[in-house]
C-alpha positions as CSV (number, residue, x, y, z in Angstrom):
1,M,-171.2,55.9,-32.8
2,P,-168.1,54.3,-31.3
3,L,-167.9,56.9,-28.5
4,K,-170.6,58.9,-26.9
5,V,-170.0,61.1,-23.8
6,E,-173.1,62.1,-21.9
7,H,-173.2,64.8,-19.2
8,L,-169.8,63.8,-17.9
9,S,-168.4,65.5,-14.8
10,H,-165.5,64.7,-12.7
11,I,-164.7,66.3,-9.3
12,Y,-161.3,65.6,-7.7
13,Q,-161.3,65.3,-3.9
14,Q,-165.1,65.6,-3.8
15,G,-166.5,66.6,-0.5
16,T,-163.3,68.0,0.9
17,A,-161.9,71.6,1.2
18,M,-159.7,70.8,-1.8
19,E,-162.6,69.9,-4.1
20,S,-162.1,70.9,-7.7
21,W,-164.0,70.4,-11.0
22,A,-161.9,68.8,-13.7
23,L,-164.8,68.2,-16.0
24,R,-168.2,69.8,-15.9
25,D,-171.2,68.5,-17.8
26,I,-169.4,67.4,-21.0
27,S,-171.4,65.9,-23.9
28,F,-170.3,65.0,-27.4
29,E,-170.3,62.1,-29.9
30,V,-167.5,60.8,-32.0
31,E,-168.5,59.2,-35.3
32,D,-166.8,56.1,-36.5
33,G,-163.6,56.8,-38.5
34,T,-163.4,60.5,-37.4
35,F,-160.1,62.3,-36.6
36,V,-160.7,64.5,-33.6
37,G,-158.3,67.1,-32.3
38,L,-158.5,67.8,-28.6
39,I,-157.2,71.2,-27.5
40,G,-157.2,73.3,-24.3
41,H,-154.9,75.2,-22.0
42,T,-153.0,73.3,-19.4
43,G,-155.4,72.3,-16.6
44,S,-158.5,72.5,-18.9
45,G,-159.3,68.8,-18.3
46,K,-157.9,67.1,-21.4
47,S,-156.0,64.3,-19.7
48,T,-158.9,63.7,-17.3
49,L,-161.3,63.4,-20.2
50,I,-159.3,60.9,-22.2
51,Q,-158.8,58.7,-19.2
52,H,-162.6,58.4,-18.9
53,L,-162.9,57.2,-22.5
54,N,-161.5,53.8,-21.8
55,G,-162.6,53.6,-18.1
56,L,-159.4,54.4,-16.3
57,I,-161.2,57.1,-14.4
58,K,-164.8,56.8,-13.2
59,P,-167.0,59.9,-13.6
60,S,-168.6,61.8,-10.7
61,E,-171.6,62.2,-12.9
62,G,-172.7,61.2,-16.4
63,T,-171.2,58.3,-18.4
64,V,-169.4,57.2,-21.6
65,Y,-170.9,54.8,-24.2
66,F,-168.8,52.6,-26.5
67,D,-170.8,51.0,-29.3
68,G,-174.0,51.9,-27.5
69,E,-173.0,50.3,-24.2
70,D,-172.4,52.2,-20.9
71,I,-168.8,51.4,-20.0
72,F,-169.4,52.1,-16.3
73,A,-172.4,49.8,-16.0
74,A,-171.9,46.9,-13.5
75,G,-170.3,43.9,-15.1
76,Y,-169.0,45.7,-18.2
77,D,-165.8,44.2,-19.6
78,L,-163.3,47.1,-19.1
79,K,-160.3,44.9,-20.0
80,G,-161.9,44.2,-23.3
81,L,-162.7,47.9,-23.8
82,R,-159.1,48.9,-23.3
83,A,-158.1,46.7,-26.2
84,K,-160.7,48.4,-28.4
85,V,-160.1,52.0,-27.1
86,G,-156.3,52.3,-27.0
87,L,-154.7,55.1,-25.0
88,V,-151.2,56.2,-25.7
89,F,-149.9,58.4,-22.8
90,Q,-147.5,61.3,-23.2
91,Y,-143.9,60.0,-23.5
92,P,-145.1,56.4,-24.0
93,E,-141.5,55.3,-24.6
94,Y,-141.0,55.3,-20.9
95,Q,-143.2,52.3,-20.8
96,L,-141.0,50.2,-23.0
97,F,-139.4,47.4,-21.0
98,E,-138.8,44.2,-23.0
99,Q,-135.3,43.2,-24.3
100,D,-136.2,43.7,-27.9
101,I,-138.8,45.6,-29.9
102,L,-140.8,42.7,-31.2
103,S,-141.3,41.3,-27.7
104,D,-142.4,44.6,-26.4
105,V,-145.1,45.0,-29.0
106,K,-146.2,41.4,-28.5
107,F,-146.9,42.0,-24.8
108,G,-150.3,43.5,-25.3
109,P,-151.8,40.8,-27.6
110,K,-150.3,38.0,-25.4
111,N,-151.8,39.6,-22.3
112,M,-155.2,39.4,-24.2
113,G,-154.7,35.6,-24.4
114,L,-153.4,35.2,-27.9
115,S,-150.8,32.5,-28.7
116,D,-147.2,33.6,-29.2
117,K,-147.6,33.1,-33.0
118,E,-150.8,35.2,-33.2
119,A,-149.3,37.9,-31.0
120,E,-146.2,38.0,-33.2
121,E,-148.2,38.4,-36.4
122,K,-150.2,41.3,-34.9
123,A,-147.0,42.9,-33.5
124,I,-145.2,42.7,-36.9
125,D,-148.3,44.2,-38.6
126,A,-148.5,47.0,-36.1
127,L,-144.7,47.8,-36.4
128,R,-145.1,48.0,-40.2
129,L,-148.1,50.3,-39.8
130,V,-146.0,52.8,-37.9
131,R,-143.1,52.3,-40.4
132,V,-140.6,50.6,-38.1
133,D,-138.1,48.7,-40.4
134,E,-137.8,44.9,-39.8
135,K,-134.1,45.2,-39.2
136,Y,-134.9,46.9,-35.9
137,F,-137.3,44.1,-34.6
138,S,-134.5,42.3,-32.7
139,R,-132.9,45.4,-31.2
140,S,-133.4,46.8,-27.7
141,P,-136.0,49.6,-27.8
142,F,-133.5,51.7,-25.8
143,E,-131.1,51.8,-28.8
144,L,-133.6,53.8,-30.9
145,S,-134.1,57.5,-31.5
146,G,-136.8,59.3,-29.6
147,G,-139.1,59.2,-32.7
148,Q,-138.5,55.5,-33.2
149,K,-139.2,54.7,-29.6
150,R,-142.5,56.7,-29.8
151,R,-143.5,54.7,-32.9
152,V,-142.7,51.4,-31.2
153,A,-144.8,52.4,-28.1
154,I,-147.7,53.3,-30.4
155,A,-147.3,49.9,-32.2
156,G,-147.7,48.2,-28.8
157,V,-151.2,49.7,-28.6
158,L,-152.0,49.1,-32.3
159,A,-151.1,45.4,-32.0
160,M,-154.3,45.0,-29.9
161,E,-156.3,46.3,-33.0
162,P,-158.2,49.1,-31.3
163,K,-161.2,50.7,-33.0
164,V,-160.3,54.0,-31.4
165,L,-156.8,55.3,-30.8
166,I,-156.3,58.2,-28.3
167,L,-152.9,59.9,-28.2
168,D,-151.9,62.4,-25.6
169,E,-149.4,64.8,-27.1
170,P,-147.6,62.1,-29.2
171,T,-145.1,64.6,-30.6
172,A,-144.0,66.1,-27.3
173,G,-140.2,66.5,-27.0
174,L,-139.5,65.3,-30.6
175,D,-137.4,67.1,-33.1
176,P,-139.2,68.3,-36.3
177,K,-138.3,65.2,-38.3
178,G,-139.6,62.8,-35.6
179,R,-142.7,65.0,-35.1
180,D,-143.6,64.9,-38.8
181,E,-143.0,61.1,-39.0
182,I,-145.3,60.4,-36.0
183,L,-148.1,62.6,-37.4
184,E,-147.8,61.1,-40.8
185,S,-148.0,57.6,-39.3
186,I,-151.1,58.6,-37.3
187,D,-152.8,60.1,-40.4
188,S,-152.0,57.0,-42.4
189,L,-153.7,54.8,-39.7
190,H,-156.8,57.0,-39.9
191,K,-156.9,57.0,-43.7
192,E,-155.8,53.4,-44.5
193,R,-157.3,51.5,-41.6
194,G,-160.3,53.8,-40.8
195,I,-159.2,54.0,-37.1
196,T,-161.0,56.7,-35.1
197,I,-158.3,59.0,-33.8
198,I,-158.4,61.4,-30.8
199,L,-155.3,63.5,-30.8
200,V,-154.5,65.8,-27.8
201,S,-152.2,68.6,-29.0
202,H,-151.0,72.0,-28.2
203,S,-150.2,72.7,-31.9
204,M,-153.0,74.5,-33.7
205,E,-151.3,73.9,-37.0
206,D,-151.3,70.1,-36.4
207,V,-155.0,69.8,-35.5
208,A,-155.9,72.2,-38.4
209,M,-154.0,69.9,-40.8
210,Y,-155.2,66.5,-39.7
211,A,-158.4,66.8,-37.7
212,D,-162.0,66.5,-39.1
213,R,-163.3,68.1,-35.9
214,I,-161.8,69.9,-33.0
215,L,-162.9,69.6,-29.4
216,V,-162.0,72.6,-27.2
217,L,-162.0,72.5,-23.4
218,D,-161.7,75.5,-21.2
219,G,-161.9,75.6,-17.4
220,S,-163.3,72.0,-17.3
221,E,-166.1,72.9,-19.8
222,L,-166.6,72.0,-23.5
223,K,-166.6,75.2,-25.4
224,F,-166.5,74.1,-29.1
225,F,-166.8,70.9,-31.0
226,D,-166.8,71.6,-34.7
227,T,-164.7,71.6,-37.9
228,P,-161.3,73.4,-37.7
229,K,-162.6,76.1,-40.0
230,E,-165.5,76.9,-37.7
231,V,-163.5,76.6,-34.5
232,F,-160.8,78.9,-35.7
233,K,-163.3,81.6,-36.6
234,H,-163.5,82.2,-32.8
235,K,-160.1,83.9,-32.5
236,K,-161.1,86.2,-29.7
237,E,-162.6,83.5,-27.6
238,L,-159.6,81.2,-28.2
239,K,-157.3,84.0,-27.1
240,R,-159.2,84.5,-23.9
241,M,-158.7,80.7,-23.2
242,G,-155.0,81.1,-23.7
243,L,-155.2,79.4,-27.1
244,A,-154.9,80.7,-30.7
245,A,-155.7,79.9,-34.3
246,P,-153.0,78.8,-36.7
247,E,-150.5,81.5,-37.7
248,I,-151.7,81.3,-41.3
249,T,-155.2,82.2,-40.2
250,Y,-154.0,85.5,-38.6
251,L,-151.9,86.2,-41.8
252,A,-155.0,85.8,-43.9
253,S,-157.0,88.0,-41.6
254,D,-154.4,90.7,-41.8
255,L,-154.3,90.5,-45.6
256,R,-158.1,90.9,-45.7
257,K,-157.9,93.9,-43.5
258,A,-155.3,95.4,-45.9
259,G,-157.9,95.1,-48.7
260,I,-156.9,91.8,-50.3
261,D,-160.0,89.7,-51.1
262,I,-158.6,86.5,-49.4
263,D,-160.6,83.9,-47.5
264,D,-159.7,84.8,-43.9
265,T,-161.0,81.4,-42.5
266,I,-158.1,79.4,-44.0
267,S,-156.3,77.4,-41.4
268,T,-153.6,75.4,-43.3
269,V,-150.7,76.2,-45.6
270,E,-152.4,74.0,-48.3
271,E,-155.6,76.1,-48.1
272,A,-153.5,79.2,-48.3
273,K,-151.8,77.9,-51.4
274,T,-155.1,77.2,-53.1
275,E,-156.4,80.6,-52.1
276,I,-153.4,82.4,-53.5
277,L,-153.6,80.5,-56.8
278,R,-157.3,81.5,-57.0
279,L,-156.4,85.2,-56.4
280,L,-153.7,85.1,-59.0
281,S,-156.1,83.5,-61.5
282,V,-158.7,86.3,-60.8
283,E,-156.0,89.0,-61.3
284,K,-154.9,87.3,-64.5
285,D,-158.5,87.3,-65.8
286,K,-158.8,91.0,-65.0
287,A,-155.7,91.7,-67.0
């Protein structure tokens, strides 16, 4: 298991009148190569949780294990961990600062001690992974569109060759085209490179389409950690949390209530297409 979270709790301003629980007794394991969607209402603890996963925040109780080692143990190499567990914050393009794209993406590998040549090779590979054309390498990152800036920022983390990539709302503020390009790039990284992905998102459609498992936080507690199909069965509980299932799931549920024998646990348009074709085939056989 690359990541294991065990009885993790975090209390802000502990011991004061302002004390508040951000996380309460969270435990889960992420298998190597898994795509995990992390959802929860604003204030549920999502951002606090992901910052524990590469040691940016220390827990009040419990711990996190990476490849079987306690990352909060005395003497643990947290700098090395952050190269292996890459964290891309929301609006990462605000962290771009170099004069040109290639230099910006090279910064992380060079900071790890690699030579300029080695860092450049890793930067070029990372930029190609997120589909940034070579003609842009010498341009200022500030000349790019929002989606292109986002991909360059992600490449800066990928250049350090992480085993786990954590992304906090990577499509926030993007137009539909930019949003789709980012998600497709992330999905390609998962499928082609086997990188473990943890995607924080407010889009139920996105996590239903891409995630193998969904982790649901509510009020600082872990409520569900299961496949999309199983998580979205809990429509009433999700509604109580201020969340929802994908729109297609509600449509299927309504159709079933209307007497159509459709699978009401479908959660993606592709699943709906398959189910409709099945129903048409059944009707054709009856005829």
